[in-house]
C-alpha positions in Angstrom: -24.0 154.3 68.6 -27.6 155.0 69.7 -30.7 156.2 68.3 -31.8 159.2 70.3 -35.6 159.6 70.7 -37.3 163.2 71.8 -41.1 163.1 72.7 -42.6 166.0 73.4 -39.4 167.6 74.9 -39.7 171.3 76.5 -37.7 173.0 79.0 -39.0 176.4 80.8 -36.8 178.8 83.0 -39.0 180.6 85.0 -41.8 181.5 83.2 -39.8 181.7 79.9 -40.2 178.6 77.5 -37.0 177.5 75.9 -38.1 174.3 74.0 -41.7 174.0 73.4 -42.9 170.2 73.2 -40.2 169.2 70.1 -40.6 165.5 68.9 -37.9 164.4 66.8 -36.5 160.7 66.0 -32.4 160.2 65.2 -31.6 156.9 64.0 -28.8 155.0 64.9 -25.3 156.4 63.4 -27.6 159.5 61.5 -25.9 163.2 61.9 -28.5 165.5 62.9 -27.8 169.3 62.7 -29.8 171.6 65.0 -29.6 174.8 62.9 -31.1 178.2 63.6 -31.1 181.6 65.1 -29.9 182.6 68.8 -32.3 181.9 70.9 -34.5 179.0 69.3 -33.8 176.5 72.0 -31.0 174.5 69.5 -28.3 174.7 72.1 -30.5 174.0 75.6 -32.3 170.9 73.5 -28.4 169.7 73.3 -27.9 170.3 76.7 -31.0 168.0 77.5 -29.9 165.1 75.8 -26.2 165.5 76.8 -27.7 165.7 80.7 -26.6 168.9 81.4 -30.3 170.7 81.7 -32.9 169.1 83.6 -35.9 168.3 81.6 -39.5 170.4 82.4 -41.1 168.0 80.3 -41.6 165.4 77.7 -38.5 162.2 77.6 -35.8 161.6 76.0 -35.0 158.0 75.1 -31.5 156.5 74.2 -32.1 152.8 72.0 -35.7 153.1 74.0 -34.9 153.4 77.4 -35.8 156.5 79.6 -32.3 158.8 80.1 -34.1 161.9 82.0 -33.0 160.9 85.1 -29.3 159.7 84.4 -26.6 162.1 85.0 -24.1 163.0 81.7 -21.4 160.1 82.9 -24.3 157.9 82.5 -25.6 158.5 79.0 -22.4 157.0 77.1 -21.9 160.3 75.8 -19.0 162.9 74.4 -19.5 166.7 73.6 -17.4 168.8 72.3 -17.5 172.7 73.0 -17.2 175.9 71.0 -14.4 176.7 73.8 -11.7 174.1 73.3 -11.0 173.4 77.1 -8.0 171.9 77.0 -5.5 171.5 80.0 -2.8 174.2 79.4 0.0 172.4 81.6 -0.4 168.7 80.1 0.4 167.7 76.8 -1.8 166.6 73.9 -1.7 162.9 74.9 -2.7 163.5 78.5 -5.5 166.1 77.4 -6.7 163.3 75.3 -6.5 160.6 77.7 -7.3 162.3 80.8 -11.3 161.3 81.0 -9.8 157.8 80.1 -7.9 157.6 83.4 -10.6 159.0 85.2 -12.7 156.1 84.2 -10.0 153.4 85.6 -9.6 151.9 81.7 -6.0 150.0 81.3 -3.1 151.8 80.5 -2.4 150.1 77.4 -5.5 150.4 76.1 -5.6 154.6 76.6 -2.5 154.2 74.9 -3.8 152.3 71.9 -7.0 154.5 72.0 -5.0 157.9 71.9 -2.4 156.9 69.1 -5.3 155.5 67.0 -7.4 159.0 67.4 -4.2 160.8 67.1 -3.8 159.0 63.2 -7.4 159.6 62.5 -6.7 163.0 63.0 -3.7 163.6 61.6 -2.1 165.2 64.6 0.0 161.7 65.6 2.9 164.4 65.7 1.6 166.6 68.2 1.0 164.2 71.0 3.7 165.9 72.9 3.1 169.1 72.9 1.3 171.7 75.2 -1.7 173.5 73.9 -0.2 177.1 73.8 2.2 175.5 71.3 -0.9 174.7 68.8 -2.3 176.8 66.2 -6.8 176.5 67.0 -7.4 174.2 64.5 -5.1 171.8 66.0 -6.5 172.7 69.4 -10.0 171.7 68.0 -8.5 168.4 66.8 -7.1 167.7 70.1 -11.3 168.3 71.2 -12.1 165.9 68.9 -10.0 163.2 69.7 -10.7 163.5 73.9 -14.2 163.0 72.6 -13.5 160.3 69.9 -11.0 157.9 72.5 -14.2 157.8 74.8 -15.8 155.4 72.2 -19.1 157.0 73.2 -23.0 156.0 71.9 -23.2 159.3 70.5 -20.9 162.4 69.9 -22.5 165.8 70.6 -21.0 169.3 69.2 -22.2 172.5 70.3 -21.0 175.2 67.9 -17.3 173.6 67.6 -16.2 175.9 64.6 -17.3 179.1 65.9 -14.1 180.0 67.2 -12.0 179.3 63.8 -11.4 182.0 60.4 -13.2 181.0 57.4 -10.6 178.8 55.5 -10.2 176.7 58.8 -13.9 176.1 59.3 -14.5 174.8 55.8 -11.1 172.2 56.3 -12.8 171.1 60.0 -16.1 170.7 58.1 -14.5 168.4 55.6 -12.5 166.5 58.5 -15.7 166.1 60.5 -17.8 164.8 57.3 -14.9 162.3 57.2 -14.3 161.0 60.6 -18.3 160.5 60.4 -18.3 158.1 57.5 -15.0 156.1 59.2 -16.8 155.9 62.6 -20.2 156.1 62.0 -21.2 157.5 65.3 -24.8 159.1 66.0 -24.1 162.7 66.1 -26.1 165.5 67.1 -24.6 169.0 66.1 -25.4 172.2 67.2 -25.0 175.6 64.7 -26.3 179.2 63.5 -24.2 179.1 60.6 -26.7 177.4 57.5 -23.2 176.2 55.4 -22.4 174.0 58.3 -25.9 172.8 58.5 -26.2 172.0 54.8 -22.9 170.5 53.8 -22.5 168.1 56.9 -25.6 166.9 57.6 -28.0 164.1 56.8 -30.9 165.5 58.3 -31.3 169.4 59.1 -33.7 170.0 61.9 -34.5 174.1 61.6 -35.8 175.6 65.0 -37.7 178.7 65.7 -38.6 180.0 69.5 -38.2 176.6 70.8 -40.0 174.4 68.1 -38.7 172.3 65.1 -40.1 174.3 61.6 -39.1 171.6 59.4 -36.6 168.5 59.5 -35.2 166.7 56.3 -32.2 166.1 54.0 -30.3 169.0 53.5 -31.5 169.4 49.5 -35.3 168.8 50.7 -34.9 171.8 53.1 -33.5 173.9 50.6 -35.6 173.3 47.4 -39.0 173.4 49.1 -39.1 175.3 53.1 -42.1 175.0 54.2 -42.3 178.5 55.2 -40.9 182.2 54.6 -38.3 182.0 57.9 -37.0 178.8 56.8 -36.5 179.4 52.9 -34.8 183.1 54.2 -32.9 181.3 56.8 -31.5 178.3 54.4 -29.6 179.0 51.6 -26.4 182.0 50.7 -27.1 184.7 49.5 -30.7 183.9 51.0 -34.0 183.8 49.2 -35.5 186.8 47.5 -39.0 188.0 48.4 -40.3 189.7 46.0 -43.9 192.0 46.6 -46.7 190.4 44.4 -50.3 189.8 43.3 -52.0 187.2 41.8 -54.2 187.9 39.3 -56.2 185.6 36.7 -57.3 186.6 33.2 -59.2 184.5 30.4 -58.3 181.6 32.9 -54.7 182.1 33.0 -53.1 183.2 36.3 -49.7 185.7 35.9 -48.0 187.6 39.0 -48.1 191.2 39.0 -44.5 192.0 39.9 -44.3 195.3 42.7 -44.7 198.5 40.9 -43.4 198.0 37.4 -45.9 196.5 35.4 -44.0 192.8 35.0 -46.2 190.2 35.0 -45.1 185.9 35.4 -47.2 183.7 33.8 -48.0 180.7 36.1 -49.3 177.2 34.9 -53.1 176.8 35.9 -53.5 175.3 39.9 -56.8 175.1 41.9 -54.4 175.1 45.1 -54.5 178.8 44.1 -57.7 179.6 43.7 -58.9 180.8 46.9 -55.4 183.1 46.2 -56.7 185.2 42.9 -56.7 188.8 43.6 -54.6 188.6 47.0 -51.3 190.0 47.4 -48.5 187.1 47.4 -45.0 187.2 47.9 -42.6 185.4 45.4 -39.8 184.0 46.8 -37.1 182.9 44.3 -33.5 181.7 45.0 -30.6 184.4 43.4 -29.2 181.1 41.3 -33.5 180.9 39.2 -32.6 184.1 37.9 -31.0 184.0 34.8 -29.2 188.0 34.0 -29.7 189.0 30.2 -28.9 192.3 28.7 -31.7 193.7 27.4 -33.4 192.4 24.1 -31.4 189.3 24.5 -33.8 186.1 24.6 -36.7 188.5 26.6 -39.2 185.9 27.3 -42.5 187.2 28.2 -44.5 186.2 31.2 -41.1 185.0 32.7 -38.8 188.0 33.0 -38.7 191.4 34.8 -36.1 194.6 34.7 -33.2 194.6 36.6 -31.5 198.0 36.5 -28.0 196.7 38.9 -27.0 198.4 42.0 -24.2 197.1 43.0 -22.0 194.5 42.2 -20.4 191.9 44.4 -17.1 190.3 42.2 -16.3 186.5 43.7 -14.5 185.3 40.8 -16.2 182.4 40.0 -19.8 184.3 40.0 -20.7 187.4 40.5 -23.7 188.3 42.4 -26.1 191.6 41.3 -28.6 193.5 43.5 -31.2 195.9 42.8 -34.3 197.0 44.3 -37.4 196.3 43.3 -41.1 198.3 45.6 -38.8 198.3 48.3 -37.3 194.9 48.4 -33.6 194.1 48.1 -33.3 191.4 45.0 -30.1 189.6 44.7 -29.3 187.3 41.5 -26.1 185.1 40.7 -24.8 186.6 37.5 -22.0 184.8 34.6 -18.9 186.9 35.6 -18.4 187.2 31.4 -21.2 189.7 31.4 -19.5 192.1 33.3 -22.0 193.7 34.7 -21.6 197.3 36.2 -23.6 199.4 38.5 -25.9 201.5 36.5 -26.9 198.5 33.8 -30.1 198.1 32.4 -30.4 193.7 32.7 -33.4 191.4 32.6 -34.3 188.8 35.1 -35.3 185.4 33.3 -37.5 183.4 36.1 -37.0 180.0 36.2 -40.8 179.0 37.1 -40.1 176.1 38.1 -38.8 177.2 41.2 -40.6 179.4 42.3 -42.1 179.7 45.2 -45.6 181.7 46.4 -45.8 182.8 50.0 -48.8 184.3 52.2 -47.6 187.4 53.8 -49.8 187.1 56.7 -48.9 183.5 58.1 -45.6 183.6 55.9 -46.5 179.7 55.1 -45.3 178.5 51.3 -48.6 178.4 50.0 -49.0 174.5 47.8 -47.2 172.9 50.8 
């Protein structure tokens, strides 16, 4: 296993910067997920760690030793790609054993490693089959097994589940998490899927435009995003952003929500003193809006009208949508409420979970 450190790491493609001087320390045995939209630099960062891309600036160190000039085979890492890249004419056993044979590993040891990995991945009965006889999930297990048998210092995953359907992706997330718990090998995992990031990571690294925007445990990034981008990217459905204005009357702070005149009262805060009288955005996750029928436990200073426009029943919960001053707002709702389009509901705000965002900088105020 390896501790990996990126120091002021950058990569340029001609005049175009892909990664802009990032710093990241990955602990031995840690499961790190690099997440962000297409073009944010996450895959380029992974490929530099692997040695598949040269470094334009900065350094990469494994256990304190710089590896910038080491070729991929000298870094003792194993990669699992979006493409399974299995040899179609070889059996599963031969695919998993191929890299070990090239490295000159003893035949008996190859057999032991392949069988142990196959048992770990529940594919022992598939060792004599060829890739064309396997499902997508089975092929991905074989690709993972090929990496596991090498017993590398670190595993690097580049969007390995993108080709699978939703049910298989959910199943494979569990398998990968279980494997990491058993192997405790350092993992750097790249995805654009924030659900994968939240469910797999010990620590999420959110990237945008070649920079690290926020890094931390999944719950921390979810509950306390540093800016509007992270708040909107992490979470499904994404966080609501409501236009408002921060006002103060008789020493009390409140938010005037949209154009409807509704107000949300806030506790006194010295950190917000410079924002009084200015436009701000309210950041609020769908689960922090409790839906009520009009007149039912209305809470002045914590609620606003919610005319239902769209309903999405999901079984265990229902999503309801409305529009406030041009902004779409979604809330999670108990199916027992039986909402219908056209219903007039009331949204009660959990003010302890509310985020105030500067609309110009995008930064969460008070962070």
